[in-house]
Each structure stands twice: as structure tokens, then as C-alpha cells.
C-alpha positions in Angstrom: 222.1 -86.0 -145.8 222.1 -89.1 -143.0 218.9 -88.1 -141.9 217.7 -88.2 -144.9 218.8 -91.8 -146.1 217.6 -93.3 -142.4 214.2 -91.5 -143.5 213.7 -93.1 -146.8 215.5 -96.5 -145.3 212.4 -96.7 -142.7 209.5 -96.0 -145.2 211.8 -99.0 -147.5 210.8 -100.8 -144.3 207.4 -100.3 -144.2 206.2 -100.7 -147.6 207.9 -104.3 -147.4 204.7 -106.9 -146.8 205.2 -108.2 -142.5 205.6 -111.4 -144.7 208.6 -110.9 -146.5 210.1 -109.6 -142.9 209.6 -112.6 -141.3 211.4 -115.0 -143.7 214.2 -112.2 -143.8 214.5 -111.6 -140.5 216.7 -113.4 -137.9 216.7 -112.9 -134.1 219.6 -113.5 -131.6 217.0 -115.1 -129.0 213.6 -114.8 -128.5 213.7 -112.0 -126.1 215.3 -110.0 -127.8 212.8 -110.6 -130.8 210.4 -110.1 -128.2 212.2 -106.2 -127.4 212.5 -105.3 -131.1 208.7 -106.4 -131.3 207.5 -104.0 -128.4 209.6 -101.1 -129.5 208.2 -101.7 -133.1 204.3 -102.2 -131.8 204.7 -98.8 -129.4 206.3 -96.7 -132.3 203.4 -97.5 -134.9 205.4 -99.9 -136.8 202.8 -103.1 -136.4 204.3 -104.4 -139.8 207.8 -104.8 -138.3 206.5 -106.2 -134.9 204.4 -108.9 -136.5 207.8 -111.0 -137.5 209.0 -110.4 -134.5 206.4 -110.7 -132.0 205.7 -113.9 -134.0 208.6 -115.3 -134.0 209.1 -114.7 -130.0 205.4 -116.0 -129.5 206.5 -119.4 -131.2 208.9 -119.5 -128.8 206.9 -119.2 -125.6 207.3 -115.9 -124.7 204.3 -114.5 -122.8 204.3 -110.6 -123.5 204.9 -111.5 -127.3 201.3 -113.5 -127.6 199.7 -110.3 -125.7 201.0 -108.1 -128.2 200.0 -109.8 -130.9 196.9 -110.1 -129.7 196.3 -106.3 -129.3 197.2 -105.8 -132.9 194.7 -108.5 -134.0 192.3 -106.6 -132.1 193.1 -103.1 -133.6 190.3 -102.6 -135.7 191.9 -99.4 -137.4 195.2 -101.5 -138.4 196.2 -103.3 -141.0 196.4 -106.9 -139.0 193.1 -106.7 -138.1 191.6 -110.2 -137.5 189.1 -110.6 -134.3 188.9 -114.5 -134.3 192.9 -114.2 -134.5 193.2 -112.1 -131.1 190.0 -113.7 -129.4 191.7 -117.1 -130.0 195.4 -115.3 -128.3 193.7 -113.6 -125.6 191.8 -117.2 -124.7 194.6 -119.1 -124.7 196.7 -116.8 -122.7 193.6 -116.5 -119.5 193.6 -120.1 -119.7 196.8 -121.1 -119.2 197.9 -118.1 -116.5 194.5 -118.0 -114.5 196.0 -118.9 -111.9 199.2 -116.9 -111.9 200.1 -115.0 -108.6 198.9 -111.4 -108.8 202.3 -110.1 -107.7 203.6 -111.9 -111.3 204.5 -109.1 -113.5 202.3 -111.2 -115.9 199.2 -111.0 -113.9 198.3 -107.3 -114.8 198.2 -108.5 -118.8 196.1 -111.4 -118.2 193.8 -109.3 -115.9 193.6 -107.2 -119.6 193.3 -110.2 -121.7 190.2 -111.4 -119.2 188.7 -107.8 -120.0 189.1 -108.1 -123.8 187.7 -111.3 -124.1 185.0 -110.2 -121.9 184.0 -107.5 -124.5 184.1 -110.0 -127.1 181.8 -112.5 -125.3 179.3 -109.6 -124.8 179.0 -108.9 -128.3 179.1 -112.1 -129.8 181.8 -112.7 -132.6 179.7 -114.2 -135.6 182.8 -115.3 -138.1 183.6 -117.8 -135.1 180.1 -118.6 -134.1 180.4 -117.5 -130.7 177.2 -115.8 -129.5 176.4 -112.9 -127.2 176.8 -114.3 -123.6 176.3 -111.4 -120.5 176.7 -113.8 -117.6 180.1 -115.4 -119.4 181.2 -112.1 -119.6 180.8 -110.9 -116.1 182.3 -113.9 -115.2 185.4 -113.1 -116.9 185.4 -109.0 -115.7 185.0 -109.9 -111.9 188.5 -112.4 -112.3 189.7 -109.2 -114.1 188.2 -106.5 -111.8 188.8 -108.4 -108.3 192.3 -110.8 -108.9 193.6 -108.8 -111.3 192.4 -105.5 -110.4 192.2 -104.4 -113.7 190.5 -100.5 -114.0 189.0 -101.1 -117.3 187.5 -104.3 -116.1 185.8 -102.4 -113.2 184.5 -99.9 -115.1 182.6 -102.5 -117.7 181.3 -103.7 -115.3 179.7 -100.3 -113.8 178.5 -100.1 -116.4 176.3 -103.5 -116.7 175.4 -103.1 -113.1 173.7 -100.3 -113.9 171.3 -101.8 -116.8 171.3 -105.3 -115.0 172.5 -106.7 -118.3 174.2 -109.8 -117.2 174.0 -109.4 -113.7 171.7 -108.2 -111.4 171.3 -104.4 -111.6 172.8 -102.5 -108.8 172.8 -98.5 -109.1 174.3 -97.5 -105.7 177.3 -99.9 -106.4 178.0 -98.8 -110.0 177.7 -95.2 -108.8 180.4 -95.8 -106.3 182.6 -97.7 -108.6 182.3 -94.8 -111.5 183.1 -92.3 -108.7 186.2 -94.6 -107.7 187.5 -94.8 -111.2 187.1 -91.1 -111.8 189.1 -90.4 -108.8 191.8 -92.6 -109.9 191.9 -90.8 -113.1 189.9 -93.5 -115.5 189.2 -91.3 -118.4 186.2 -93.4 -119.6 184.5 -93.5 -116.6 185.2 -89.3 -115.6 183.5 -89.2 -119.4 180.5 -91.8 -118.7 180.0 -90.4 -115.2 179.9 -86.8 -116.9 177.6 -87.7 -119.0 175.8 -88.9 -116.5 175.6 -86.1 -114.5 174.8 -83.7 -117.4 172.1 -86.1 -117.9 170.6 -86.4 -114.0 170.5 -90.1 -115.0 171.3 -92.5 -111.8 172.1 -89.4 -110.1 171.0 -85.6 -109.1 172.2 -83.4 -112.3 174.9 -81.2 -111.7 175.4 -79.3 -114.8 179.0 -77.3 -113.6 180.3 -80.8 -112.3 179.5 -82.5 -115.5 181.2 -80.0 -117.5 184.4 -79.9 -115.2 184.8 -83.8 -114.9 184.4 -84.4 -118.7 186.8 -81.8 -118.8 189.5 -83.8 -117.1 188.2 -86.5 -118.8 188.8 -85.1 -122.4 192.9 -84.4 -121.0 193.2 -87.6 -119.8 191.8 -89.6 -122.5 194.2 -92.2 -124.3 194.4 -92.2 -128.3 191.9 -95.2 -128.8 189.0 -93.1 -126.3 189.7 -89.9 -127.7 186.9 -89.8 -130.3 183.7 -90.8 -127.9 185.0 -88.8 -124.9 185.6 -85.1 -127.0 181.9 -86.1 -128.5 180.7 -86.5 -124.7 182.6 -83.0 -124.0 181.0 -81.0 -127.2 177.5 -82.0 -126.4 177.9 -81.0 -122.8 180.0 -77.4 -123.6 177.4 -76.6 -126.2 174.5 -77.1 -123.9 175.7 -75.5 -120.9 174.9 -71.4 -119.9 178.0 -69.1 -119.8 177.1 -69.1 -116.1 177.7 -73.0 -115.6 181.1 -72.7 -117.9 182.5 -70.5 -115.6 181.8 -72.6 -112.7 183.3 -75.3 -114.2 186.2 -73.8 -115.0 186.6 -72.9 -111.5 185.8 -76.4 -110.6 188.6 -77.8 -113.6 191.0 -76.0 -111.5 190.7 -77.9 -108.3 190.2 -81.5 -109.9 192.7 -80.9 -112.9 196.0 -82.6 -111.1 194.0 -84.2 -108.7 192.1 -86.5 -110.8 194.1 -86.0 -113.4 196.0 -89.1 -116.0 198.2 -87.9 -118.6 198.1 -90.7 -121.1 201.6 -91.9 -122.3 202.5 -90.0 -126.1 202.2 -91.4 -129.1 204.4 -90.5 -132.1 203.9 -91.5 -135.6 206.6 -93.0 -138.1 208.7 -89.6 -138.7 208.7 -89.7 -134.4 206.8 -86.8 -134.2 204.6 -86.3 -131.4 200.6 -87.3 -133.0 198.2 -84.3 -134.1 194.7 -84.2 -133.5 193.1 -85.5 -137.1 189.9 -84.3 -136.3 188.1 -81.3 -137.6 187.4 -78.5 -135.3 184.5 -78.4 -133.6 181.5 -76.3 -133.1 178.4 -75.8 -131.4 175.2 -75.6 -133.3 175.1 -71.8 -133.3 178.8 -71.9 -134.7 180.5 -71.1 -131.3 184.2 -72.9 -130.8 183.9 -76.1 -128.4 186.7 -74.4 -126.3 188.4 -77.4 -123.7 188.8 -75.7 -120.3 192.2 -75.7 -119.9 193.7 -77.9 -116.8 195.4 -75.9 -114.1 196.6 -76.7 -110.6 194.6 -77.9 -107.9 193.8 -77.6 -104.2 195.1 -80.3 -101.9 192.1 -79.9 -100.0 190.0 -80.7 -103.6 186.7 -83.2 -102.1 185.9 -86.1 -103.5 183.5 -86.2 -106.6 179.7 -86.7 -106.1 177.9 -89.6 -106.9 174.2 -87.3 -106.6 172.7 -87.2 -103.7 174.4 -89.8 -101.6 177.7 -90.6 -101.3 179.1 -94.3 -100.9 182.6 -95.9 -99.9 183.7 -98.8 -98.5 182.5 -99.9 -95.2 183.9 -103.3 -93.4 184.7 -106.0 -95.1 182.7 -109.6 -95.0 184.6 -112.2 -96.5 185.3 -111.6 -99.8 182.3 -109.9 -100.4 182.4 -105.9 -100.0 179.8 -104.3 -98.1 179.1 -100.4 -99.0 177.8 -97.9 -96.4 175.8 -94.5 -97.0 178.4 -92.1 -95.3 175.6 -89.9 -95.5 173.3 -92.4 -93.2 173.9 -91.9 -89.4 177.0 -93.6 -88.1 178.1 -93.9 -91.9 180.8 -91.1 -91.7 184.3 -92.0 -92.7 
């Protein structure tokens, strides 16, 4: 009975508009409001997070502004407002660009820069912001090098492949895709797997492509799951039975080494979220089976980057030099 009343109370609260909650909610301190706001955000209760984060942000709490920007940035949520998200991310970047990389805030400054780059790269017509790839690359370079933001490194690698906003540099792009894939970045793993499957910028390798996209599916955070699963379906359905068997053996090695389990998300009932998408099948009706991740070997080799593998060589100033490890004198 008590549980039913608690659930009923949560439902009633969830139906109250955020503006009304903001007027009728008091907080003992900006830090307590931040704690409540972040907790509500992580649970998916945006209508509860908004008044707490707004109160906290107005009092100068750094993280409150960041999470408010994330709520406005979420195109699937009820408070989507990309103009407000852009303004908040820009404020964070402008006011904290010189923050020490060891400062706990530094990680979020890097993410704010990466978010800004996304808006600048595409443009934001509602505020008259025109697409500016070169400026986007400036933001990504800062986020990538100063704050070591992996999403920025991933976006830069994609731009380097196309030569958009930056000089095309396929070897460097392949290097970063390989490094990020080895570090468990699901987006890089999926993108790299697609290149391996299509043989674009790298030698085609169907078995490794299928193995890598299987690892990416296992690593994928909820916001990236759909497009990563699309790539998996395309590769799985196009792979021959022999390729699938070969990939299964590779996944057994790569699963743990290159895996990075995403943080579980919960719906309003407190239960883990279940997949909402349709059951995937190939054109012939065959179900799309996800290769299961199993324990890996401690001696798993590095992921390939096509006919040649690249790694960091000597450092010269602030610019890392790549050396071809397959060339004379280039061995590890």
C-alpha cells in the first residue's frame, strides 16, 4: 500500500508543470538544489530537475548550468531549446576556457566545447548562426587537446577524413579512430567498423568489421544505440556464414579488452529501460542476432587501421608525429 501511494505521488508530481514547481519549491542552498537537480536529471525526471537546476544555476553553480544545457540540447525531451543550449554551452566555454585541466570542471568544459562545435558545424538558423566548419574545428581542437574529450577526438577524425574545416589527413584520422576504438568509444568503433566493411580509407576486412560493430553495440550509450544498431544490421545481414563464425571468435577476444559498458539508465518506475525498437531482421527475414561478448584473451592484438598501423612516435613541441610502425625503424 505504501509503495502504491509513493508511485501515485510521483505520478502526480510528474504531471505538474516545471514552472509551477519552480514557484512552489524551496531549496536550503544552491548546492542542495544542484544535488536534487542532478539526481532528477539522471533519473529522467526533467520536470523535477528544471526548477532545481535553474535555482542553482542562478546562484552561480557551474554544474547546474551544464546540466540545464544538456536538457535543452536533448531533442527527444519536453524542454528542447537549442538556442538556450547553445547560449549556456557558450557561456561555460567563455568563462572557463582557461580552467586547469586537472580541475574537476575541466571535463565538462571540454564537453561544452564539443557541443558548441556541433552547433557551429551545422549552424543554428533560429539565432542566425551560420555553419562554420573552421570555427567548429577550433572548438574541437581545444576540447580534444586541452581537455582530452573523446567525443571531440572522434568528431575531428571524421572531419579529417573528409577534409571539412581542416586539411584532409586520412592516416591521422585512422590513427584516432583506432585509438578511440581500443579505448572503448562506441561511436568510433561503429564508424571504424563501417569503414572496414566498405573498404573505405582502409583495406576491407568483413570479419573484423562485424566483430568491432558487435563490441560497439554492447558499448553503445542509449543516445547512440539506434544508429550503431543500424550499422550492425547492415554488416550482419551482408556477412556470409563463414564471416559470422570468424567474427564470433574475434569478439571472444575483443569483448572485454575493448568493451566499456554504458551506465544503466532508468525509467520513471525505477526499472532499467528496455529496448523500444522493432525486432530487426534481414531482407530474407532472418533475425539479426547480436554476437555475444565473452571473456577475452590478455594478448589480444591491436585493432588494425587498414594496410598500415600507426601509433604515436616522438613528440615535437605540441604536435605529435605519427610514424608508420610497418616501415623500417618504425617498430614499437
